[in-house]
C-alpha positions, 0 to 999 in steps of 0.5 A: 801604283802608277799615279795620275800621269801629267806628261812624259816622253821617254827617250826611244834610245833607252831601255828605261820607261818613265812618266811624270806622275803626280806623286813624282811632282809632289815629292819633288816640289816638297823636297825642293822647299829646301832651296826655299830655305836657302834662298830666303836666307840669301835674300834676307841677310843683305836686306836686314844689314841695311836696316837702321834698327838692325845695325843700331842694335848689333853693329852701332859702328856701322850705323854711324859710318852709314849716317856719316855724310862724308863717308866713302860710299864704298866703305860704309859697310866694311866691318868684319863682324857684319860680314861674319853675320852673313858668312858664319852660316856658310862656315857651319854649312861647310862642316855640316855637309860632311855629317849630312853625307854620312847620314844620307848614306846610312839613314837615307835622303828623306831623314836628312831632309827632315833633320835639315828643317829642324835645325833651320827652324831652331836657328830662326827662333834664336835669331828672332830672340837674339839680344846680342851678337853672340846669340845672333851668330849662334842662330846663324850657325844653326841655320847653316847646319840646316842649309848644309843638310838640305843642300846635301840631301835635296839635289841627290833626292831630286836626281835619284827620283827623276826619270833621266830625260827630265832629270835636269829640269826636276833638279832645277826645282831646287834652284827655282826655289832658291830664287823664289826665296830670294825674291820673297825675302827682298819683298819682305825686307822692302815692306819691313823696312818701310812699315815696321820699327823692328822690321829685322825681327819680322824678316828673320822670323819668316824664314821659319815658314819654309822650314815648317813647310819642309818638315811637315811635307817631308812626311808625305814623300817617299825615300828614293828607290836607290836609297831603299835598295842600297839599304837592303829594301829591294822590294820596297825600292821596286814598288816605289820605282813603279809608283814614281815612274807610272809604269810596272815596266821598270825591271831594267832600271831596277836591275841597274840600280841593284847592280850599282847598289851591290857595287857600292856595298863593297866600298866601306870608306866612300870618302877614301874612294873618291881619292881613287884615280877613277874618281878624279874627273868627277871630283875635279868637275864637282869642286871647280864648278862650286869655286867658279859659281861663287867667283862669278860674283853672284853672291856679292850681288845677291847677298849685298844687293841693297848694300851695293845699291845704297853704296852707289847712291840709292836711298835705303827704300830705293835700294831694297826696291832695286833688289826686288827687281833683281830677285824677279829677274833671278826667278824668271831666269831659273824658269828659263833654265828649267825649261831649257836644260834637258833640251839644249844641254848643260854645256851650252847654257853654261857657256852662254851664261859666261858670255852674258855675265862677263859683259854685264860685270865688266859693264858695271865696273866701267860705269862705276869707273866713269863716275869716279866719285867716291862720296857722291851718288851716281847720276840717275842714268848711271845708277839705272845702268848699274841696275840694268847690267846687274839684272842682265848678269843675274839673269845669265847666272840664273839659267846657267851657273846657278842651277847647273853647279848644283845639278851636274855634281849630283848626277856625275858620281857613281853610286859608291861615291855619290854621297861622299863626292857630292858632300865634297862639292857642297862643302866646296860651295859653302867654303867659297861662299863663306870666303866671298861673304866674309871678304866682299865688303872689304874688297868693295872698300879697297878695290872699289869698281875694280872688284867687278873687273876681278870677277869678270876675269874669273868668268872668262877663265871658267868659260874656257874650262867649260869649253875644254873640259866639261862633258855633256851629261844631258839624257844619260842615266846616272848609273851609265855616266862612267861608260857613256861620259867619262870613258869617252871624253878626250881628256878624262878617259885616261883616268878611267883605266884602273890599270893606270892608277897612280901608285901614290894615290893607290897606296894612300887609298890602301893604307886608309882601307885597312 
């Protein structure tokens, strides 16, 4: 059954048909709730680490430094255990995404999404009931496993159910939910810090709501046609494809998925296959996008927005309110990306984002250098300037590197290495997120305003990389990427000729295949 049709304009140059059906929207919205879990955690961690009741219970030494009148503003929160509270989640997600990849491949995307919500919910319970730091970190690790599973399965799910001509916009629902989660978390933190004695319990506990929504909603969604066909359920895959496309004329797309599935079935060790020469371009692009995304400095701002604003002289409630404003800008920017990505393309958005983020991050550093006082708050004009430039930075990230670093890796790998390749991309993201979360407060203490120039340098480098090496993937079916993208790119096409594989890499692959 086709379902109620909202809209949809198929590309005239393609042989595929596809509409935006009501059922497609329901599946996408429910699955994208995995991003809501992730975003809420990003927003909540920085807020609770600025709450006195939370610091007094788990990090009393940080509480003392925060209250010390003559403490260097940049070093108030420099504590490795406090940074571990934030970063432990991403270390757990790094490891778990490889298990999630195997589960996606063997049992499907839907079950992996369901399992992610269960781990996350149990982690929330542990965090709320935590009596000491060890229990708190244990809860964070379970949250991280949930995040790793969700970040592996949800973008793949969205890319595989989407008609190719709106794949970017549909996939960005994941990032949109991340930004909604961040904004909601900032609002909750502001309320909890003002009105509740143990506001951190309330803030951490509400993380269970998106996990519960995802768990219940996951029983209403379908498995992707690609996963069904890959598991030998071709008839079910065909029926689901008809339902989500809103048409019975899906034979061409079905046959392409079937051929890709047959090729994928011949690959017994997908994690070794990504070391083939022909997989090198996708592997490099997927991994470097994650590295660059984190070294924009975005999570230095989003994790620790309240901490950052308090460090430059805002009062506690004012810093949380400023974080709410940043979260609002982040949400608006994601909506812009959702509307623009399938029209203007991935590459242009990334380049524009680089320019905007570079100027904004450099401007924040300049304002702080000009102020030059380590123990005094900024004057009102300078403080508002920092908030304004931070908002410009976040908006540029939200419609470029935020969503597209997740979208592009989910669509560039062929089916035989898709789950393994995307697992490498997700694990790279979690690794670099862990690094930033673990070292940022120490960097802020030691480098002070220079930390913003540090991130500016990386933004310039990644802009050059995109301009030179990143191909455009707009409006190209996922199973046609090799022929229409990689074999035609001026640089990456040299890796697509099987006859020119590196003998060393081929020998390594063969050695592990037997």
